[in-house]
C-alpha positions as protocol buffer text, in pm:
chain_id: "A"
residue {
  index: 1
  type: MET
  ca { x: 2335 y: -1116 z: 2870 }
}
residue {
  index: 2
  type: TRP
  ca { x: 2008 y: -1143 z: 2676 }
}
residue {
  index: 3
  type: LEU
  ca { x: 1860 y: -834 z: 2512 }
}
residue {
  index: 4
  type: PRO
  ca { x: 1540 y: -830 z: 2308 }
}
residue {
  index: 5
  type: ASP
  ca { x: 1561 y: -755 z: 1937 }
}
residue {
  index: 6
  type: ILE
  ca { x: 1468 y: -385 z: 1920 }
}
residue {
  index: 7
  type: THR
  ca { x: 1437 y: -208 z: 1587 }
}
residue {
  index: 8
  type: THR
  ca { x: 1574 y: 139 z: 1511 }
}
residue {
  index: 9
  type: GLY
  ca { x: 1227 y: 284 z: 1569 }
}
residue {
  index: 10
  type: GLY
  ca { x: 1212 y: 110 z: 1907 }
}
residue {
  index: 11
  type: TRP
  ca { x: 1547 y: 256 z: 2013 }
}
residue {
  index: 12
  type: PHE
  ca { x: 1436 y: 599 z: 1892 }
}
residue {
  index: 13
  type: PHE
  ca { x: 1118 y: 570 z: 2099 }
}
residue {
  index: 14
  type: CYS
  ca { x: 1306 y: 455 z: 2412 }
}
residue {
  index: 15
  type: LEU
  ca { x: 1558 y: 738 z: 2386 }
}
residue {
  index: 16
  type: SER
  ca { x: 1278 y: 989 z: 2329 }
}
residue {
  index: 17
  type: VAL
  ca { x: 1095 y: 870 z: 2641 }
}
residue {
  index: 18
  type: ILE
  ca { x: 1413 y: 901 z: 2849 }
}
residue {
  index: 19
  type: LEU
  ca { x: 1477 y: 1250 z: 2711 }
}
residue {
  index: 20
  type: CYS
  ca { x: 1117 y: 1356 z: 2781 }
}
residue {
  index: 21
  type: ILE
  ca { x: 1141 y: 1228 z: 3140 }
}
residue {
  index: 22
  type: LEU
  ca { x: 1465 y: 1423 z: 3193 }
}
residue {
  index: 23
  type: VAL
  ca { x: 1314 y: 1742 z: 3048 }
}
residue {
  index: 24
  type: SER
  ca { x: 1001 y: 1696 z: 3263 }
}
residue {
  index: 25
  type: VAL
  ca { x: 1212 y: 1661 z: 3576 }
}
residue {
  index: 26
  type: VAL
  ca { x: 1393 y: 1986 z: 3496 }
}
residue {
  index: 27
  type: ASN
  ca { x: 1083 y: 2181 z: 3389 }
}
residue {
  index: 28
  type: ARG
  ca { x: 747 y: 2054 z: 3520 }
}
residue {
  index: 29
  type: ASN
  ca { x: 552 y: 2291 z: 3289 }
}
residue {
  index: 30
  type: LEU
  ca { x: 648 y: 2077 z: 2987 }
}
residue {
  index: 31
  type: ILE
  ca { x: 498 y: 1749 z: 3113 }
}
residue {
  index: 32
  type: LYS
  ca { x: 179 y: 1770 z: 2903 }
}
residue {
  index: 33
  type: TYR
  ca { x: 379 y: 1853 z: 2588 }
}
residue {
  index: 34
  type: ASN
  ca { x: 614 y: 1562 z: 2650 }
}
residue {
  index: 35
  type: ILE
  ca { x: 321 y: 1324 z: 2698 }
}
residue {
  index: 36
  type: ALA
  ca { x: 165 y: 1448 z: 2373 }
}
residue {
  index: 37
  type: PHE
  ca { x: 499 y: 1400 z: 2195 }
}
residue {
  index: 38
  type: ILE
  ca { x: 537 y: 1044 z: 2326 }
}
residue {
  index: 39
  type: VAL
  ca { x: 179 y: 949 z: 2231 }
}
residue {
  index: 40
  type: GLY
  ca { x: 224 y: 1096 z: 1882 }
}
residue {
  index: 41
  type: LEU
  ca { x: 555 y: 919 z: 1830 }
}
residue {
  index: 42
  type: LEU
  ca { x: 410 y: 589 z: 1951 }
}
residue {
  index: 43
  type: THR
  ca { x: 115 y: 629 z: 1708 }
}
residue {
  index: 44
  type: VAL
  ca { x: 350 y: 689 z: 1415 }
}
residue {
  index: 45
  type: LEU
  ca { x: 566 y: 389 z: 1504 }
}
residue {
  index: 46
  type: ILE
  ca { x: 265 y: 156 z: 1538 }
}
residue {
  index: 47
  type: THR
  ca { x: 119 y: 276 z: 1207 }
}
residue {
  index: 48
  type: ALA
  ca { x: 450 y: 235 z: 1022 }
}
residue {
  index: 49
  type: ASN
  ca { x: 500 y: -112 z: 1171 }
}
residue {
  index: 50
  type: SER
  ca { x: 152 y: -228 z: 1068 }
}
residue {
  index: 51
  type: GLN
  ca { x: 210 y: -101 z: 712 }
}
residue {
  index: 52
  type: ARG
  ca { x: 548 y: -276 z: 703 }
}
residue {
  index: 53
  type: GLN
  ca { x: 387 y: -605 z: 809 }
}
residue {
  index: 54
  type: GLN
  ca { x: 126 y: -573 z: 534 }
}
residue {
  index: 55
  type: GLN
  ca { x: 386 y: -543 z: 258 }
}
residue {
  index: 56
  type: ILE
  ca { x: 468 y: -828 z: 21 }
}
residue {
  index: 57
  type: THR
  ca { x: 797 y: -994 z: 123 }
}
residue {
  index: 58
  type: LYS
  ca { x: 856 y: -1236 z: -166 }
}
residue {
  index: 59
  type: ILE
  ca { x: 761 y: -1275 z: -530 }
}
residue {
  index: 60
  type: GLU
  ca { x: 422 y: -1442 z: -561 }
}
residue {
  index: 61
  type: ASN
  ca { x: 136 y: -1506 z: -800 }
}
residue {
  index: 62
  type: ARG
  ca { x: -197 y: -1395 z: -659 }
}
residue {
  index: 63
  type: MET
  ca { x: -561 y: -1368 z: -763 }
}
residue {
  index: 64
  type: VAL
  ca { x: -733 y: -1058 z: -621 }
}
residue {
  index: 65
  type: THR
  ca { x: -1051 y: -862 z: -668 }
}
residue {
  index: 66
  type: ALA
  ca { x: -977 y: -494 z: -639 }
}
residue {
  index: 67
  type: VAL
  ca { x: -1082 y: -140 z: -723 }
}
residue {
  index: 68
  type: ILE
  ca { x: -878 y: 92 z: -946 }
}
residue {
  index: 69
  type: ALA
  ca { x: -765 y: 358 z: -696 }
}
residue {
  index: 70
  type: ASP
  ca { x: -630 y: 637 z: -918 }
}
residue {
  index: 71
  type: LEU
  ca { x: -600 y: 760 z: -1275 }
}
residue {
  index: 72
  type: PRO
  ca { x: -403 y: 520 z: -1493 }
}
residue {
  index: 73
  type: VAL
  ca { x: -88 y: 634 z: -1671 }
}
residue {
  index: 74
  type: VAL
  ca { x: -116 y: 510 z: -2030 }
}
residue {
  index: 75
  type: THR
  ca { x: 176 y: 465 z: -2271 }
}
residue {
  index: 76
  type: PRO
  ca { x: 187 y: 265 z: -2596 }
}
residue {
  index: 77
  type: GLN
  ca { x: 358 y: -31 z: -2420 }
}
residue {
  index: 78
  type: LYS
  ca { x: 182 y: -36 z: -2082 }
}
residue {
  index: 79
  type: THR
  ca { x: -79 y: 107 z: -1847 }
}
residue {
  index: 80
  type: SER
  ca { x: 21 y: 172 z: -1484 }
}
residue {
  index: 81
  type: PHE
  ca { x: -224 y: 224 z: -1197 }
}
residue {
  index: 82
  type: LYS
  ca { x: -289 y: 167 z: -826 }
}
residue {
  index: 83
  type: ILE
  ca { x: -542 y: -82 z: -693 }
}
residue {
  index: 84
  type: LYS
  ca { x: -695 y: -125 z: -348 }
}
residue {
  index: 85
  type: THR
  ca { x: -793 y: -477 z: -240 }
}
residue {
  index: 86
  type: ALA
  ca { x: -1065 y: -581 z: 3 }
}
residue {
  index: 87
  type: HIS
  ca { x: -790 y: -651 z: 259 }
}
residue {
  index: 88
  type: ASP
  ca { x: -677 y: -285 z: 248 }
}
residue {
  index: 89
  type: GLN
  ca { x: -362 y: -361 z: 54 }
}
residue {
  index: 90
  type: THR
  ca { x: -251 y: -117 z: -213 }
}
residue {
  index: 91
  type: PHE
  ca { x: -51 y: -235 z: -514 }
}
residue {
  index: 92
  type: LEU
  ca { x: 115 y: -40 z: -793 }
}
residue {
  index: 93
  type: LEU
  ca { x: 55 y: -239 z: -1112 }
}
residue {
  index: 94
  type: SER
  ca { x: 160 y: -231 z: -1475 }
}
residue {
  index: 95
  type: HIS
  ca { x: -37 y: -401 z: -1750 }
}
residue {
  index: 96
  type: TYR
  ca { x: 195 y: -459 z: -2047 }
}
residue {
  index: 97
  type: SER
  ca { x: 89 y: -512 z: -2406 }
}
residue {
  index: 98
  type: GLY
  ca { x: 250 y: -806 z: -2589 }
}
residue {
  index: 99
  type: TYR
  ca { x: 611 y: -730 z: -2684 }
}
residue {
  index: 100
  type: GLN
  ca { x: 667 y: -1032 z: -2907 }
}
residue {
  index: 101
  type: ASP
  ca { x: 347 y: -1048 z: -3109 }
}
residue {
  index: 102
  type: LYS
  ca { x: 90 y: -776 z: -3046 }
}
residue {
  index: 103
  type: SER
  ca { x: -168 y: -947 z: -3270 }
}
residue {
  index: 104
  type: LYS
  ca { x: -195 y: -1245 z: -3031 }
}
residue {
  index: 105
  type: SER
  ca { x: -209 y: -1046 z: -2706 }
}
residue {
  index: 106
  type: PRO
  ca { x: -547 y: -917 z: -2589 }
}
residue {
  index: 107
  type: PRO
  ca { x: -582 y: -538 z: -2576 }
}
residue {
  index: 108
  type: ILE
  ca { x: -523 y: -362 z: -2247 }
}
residue {
  index: 109
  type: PRO
  ca { x: -858 y: -275 z: -2085 }
}
residue {
  index: 110
  type: ASP
  ca { x: -959 y: 89 z: -2049 }
}
residue {
  index: 111
  type: TYR
  ca { x: -903 y: 112 z: -1673 }
}
residue {
  index: 112
  type: GLN
  ca { x: -1101 y: 386 z: -1495 }
}
residue {
  index: 113
  type: PRO
  ca { x: -1089 y: 488 z: -1127 }
}
residue {
  index: 114
  type: GLY
  ca { x: -1358 y: 308 z: -929 }
}
residue {
  index: 115
  type: ASP
  ca { x: -1383 y: 12 z: -1171 }
}
residue {
  index: 116
  type: ARG
  ca { x: -1366 y: -332 z: -1011 }
}
residue {
  index: 117
  type: TYR
  ca { x: -1163 y: -615 z: -1162 }
}
residue {
  index: 118
  type: HIS
  ca { x: -1059 y: -973 z: -1093 }
}
residue {
  index: 119
  type: PHE
  ca { x: -682 y: -971 z: -1142 }
}
residue {
  index: 120
  type: GLU
  ca { x: -425 y: -1245 z: -1184 }
}
residue {
  index: 121
  type: LEU
  ca { x: -104 y: -1074 z: -1068 }
}
residue {
  index: 122
  type: LEU
  ca { x: 266 y: -1135 z: -1035 }
}
residue {
  index: 123
  type: LEU
  ca { x: 354 y: -937 z: -721 }
}
residue {
  index: 124
  type: LYS
  ca { x: 696 y: -831 z: -593 }
}
residue {
  index: 125
  type: PRO
  ca { x: 805 y: -654 z: -276 }
}
residue {
  index: 126
  type: PRO
  ca { x: 827 y: -276 z: -307 }
}
residue {
  index: 127
  type: HIS
  ca { x: 1185 y: -207 z: -407 }
}
residue {
  index: 128
  type: GLY
  ca { x: 1409 y: 54 z: -563 }
}
residue {
  index: 129
  type: THR
  ca { x: 1771 y: 91 z: -663 }
}
residue {
  index: 130
  type: ALA
  ca { x: 2030 y: 146 z: -392 }
}
residue {
  index: 131
  type: ASN
  ca { x: 2128 y: 503 z: -474 }
}
residue {
  index: 132
  type: GLY
  ca { x: 2255 y: 699 z: -175 }
}
residue {
  index: 133
  type: VAL
  ca { x: 2227 y: 1045 z: -329 }
}
residue {
  index: 134
  type: GLY
  ca { x: 1930 y: 1026 z: -564 }
}
residue {
  index: 135
  type: PHE
  ca { x: 1560 y: 952 z: -549 }
}
residue {
  index: 136
  type: ASP
  ca { x: 1469 y: 675 z: -302 }
}
residue {
  index: 137
  type: ARG
  ca { x: 1186 y: 486 z: -473 }
}
residue {
  index: 138
  type: GLU
  ca { x: 1145 y: 235 z: -190 }
}
residue {
  index: 139
  type: ARG
  ca { x: 1089 y: 516 z: 61 }
}
residue {
  index: 140
  type: TRP
  ca { x: 847 y: 686 z: -180 }
}
residue {
  index: 141
  type: LEU
  ca { x: 648 y: 362 z: -217 }
}
residue {
  index: 142
  type: PHE
  ca { x: 633 y: 319 z: 162 }
}
residue {
  index: 143
  type: ARG
  ca { x: 528 y: 682 z: 213 }
}
residue {
  index: 144
  type: HIS
  ca { x: 242 y: 637 z: -35 }
}
residue {
  index: 145
  type: GLY
  ca { x: 123 y: 313 z: 128 }
}
residue {
  index: 146
  type: ILE
  ca { x: 220 y: 83 z: -158 }
}
residue {
  index: 147
  type: ASP
  ca { x: 235 y: -276 z: -27 }
}
residue {
  index: 148
  type: GLY
  ca { x: 374 y: -432 z: -345 }
}
residue {
  index: 149
  type: ILE
  ca { x: 442 y: -374 z: -712 }
}
residue {
  index: 150
  type: GLY
  ca { x: 350 y: -608 z: -988 }
}
residue {
  index: 151
  type: SER
  ca { x: 230 y: -684 z: -1334 }
}
residue {
  index: 152
  type: VAL
  ca { x: -112 y: -791 z: -1453 }
}
residue {
  index: 153
  type: ARG
  ca { x: -130 y: -1139 z: -1608 }
}
residue {
  index: 154
  type: GLN
  ca { x: -506 y: -1128 z: -1667 }
}
residue {
  index: 155
  type: ALA
  ca { x: -785 y: -884 z: -1585 }
}
residue {
  index: 156
  type: GLN
  ca { x: -1158 y: -931 z: -1598 }
}
residue {
  index: 157
  type: LYS
  ca { x: -1400 y: -650 z: -1519 }
}
residue {
  index: 158
  type: VAL
  ca { x: -1651 y: -725 z: -1243 }
}
residue {
  index: 159
  type: ASN
  ca { x: -2005 y: -595 z: -1277 }
}
residue {
  index: 160
  type: ALA
  ca { x: -2169 y: -423 z: -980 }
}
residue {
  index: 161
  type: MET
  ca { x: -2397 y: -717 z: -895 }
}
residue {
  index: 162
  type: GLU
  ca { x: -2106 y: -963 z: -881 }
}
residue {
  index: 163
  type: TRP
  ca { x: -1907 y: -727 z: -658 }
}
residue {
  index: 164
  type: ARG
  ca { x: -2184 y: -695 z: -401 }
}
residue {
  index: 165
  type: GLY
  ca { x: -2234 y: -1069 z: -402 }
}
residue {
  index: 166
  type: SER
  ca { x: -2611 y: -1032 z: -372 }
}
residue {
  index: 167
  type: ARG
  ca { x: -2916 y: -1032 z: -590 }
}
residue {
  index: 168
  type: PRO
  ca { x: -3079 y: -709 z: -702 }
}
residue {
  index: 169
  type: ARG
  ca { x: -3282 y: -538 z: -433 }
}
residue {
  index: 170
  type: SER
  ca { x: -3634 y: -429 z: -494 }
}
residue {
  index: 171
  type: PRO
  ca { x: -3709 y: -60 z: -453 }
}
residue {
  index: 172
  type: GLY
  ca { x: -3831 y: 39 z: -109 }
}
residue {
  index: 173
  type: PRO
  ca { x: -4193 y: 128 z: -30 }
}
residue {
  index: 174
  type: GLY
  ca { x: -4319 y: 434 z: -206 }
}
residue {
  index: 175
  type: LEU
  ca { x: -4071 y: 406 z: -496 }
}
């Protein structure tokens, strides 16, 4: 017998619908609450599935233009920060200073929230260690909408005119 491939979320949704129908048959006053529950659950499942499809699935090199999305965390060896791309992907990045010879490596830029950069990145799928009792980093990354983690190979700041992709506009009438 052929059965479609249904994920855990799909089974959870199907069982919830069956349970809501049974409760509605027993108590007709709960129909509107059951409908609201089903619509809310369906919305959550669709949102989680679309985020899951947007995540990076394999290691890849990528060139992106993005905006720094939060305050960077700066240490002597690296700077970590989140970026948001034009395709609504969010990546957690680390820009490392040279470990072998710091005199030959360029300095790490002073990243500020809202700054736009062209990045050359090495991206990896969001992952964490398999620890059943401790902190689940993969779940934390998913919860915060992180589509991939990576390291910066090169970064070049983009000026405002380049980002808009247009020439300067003249002031409007009366200005």
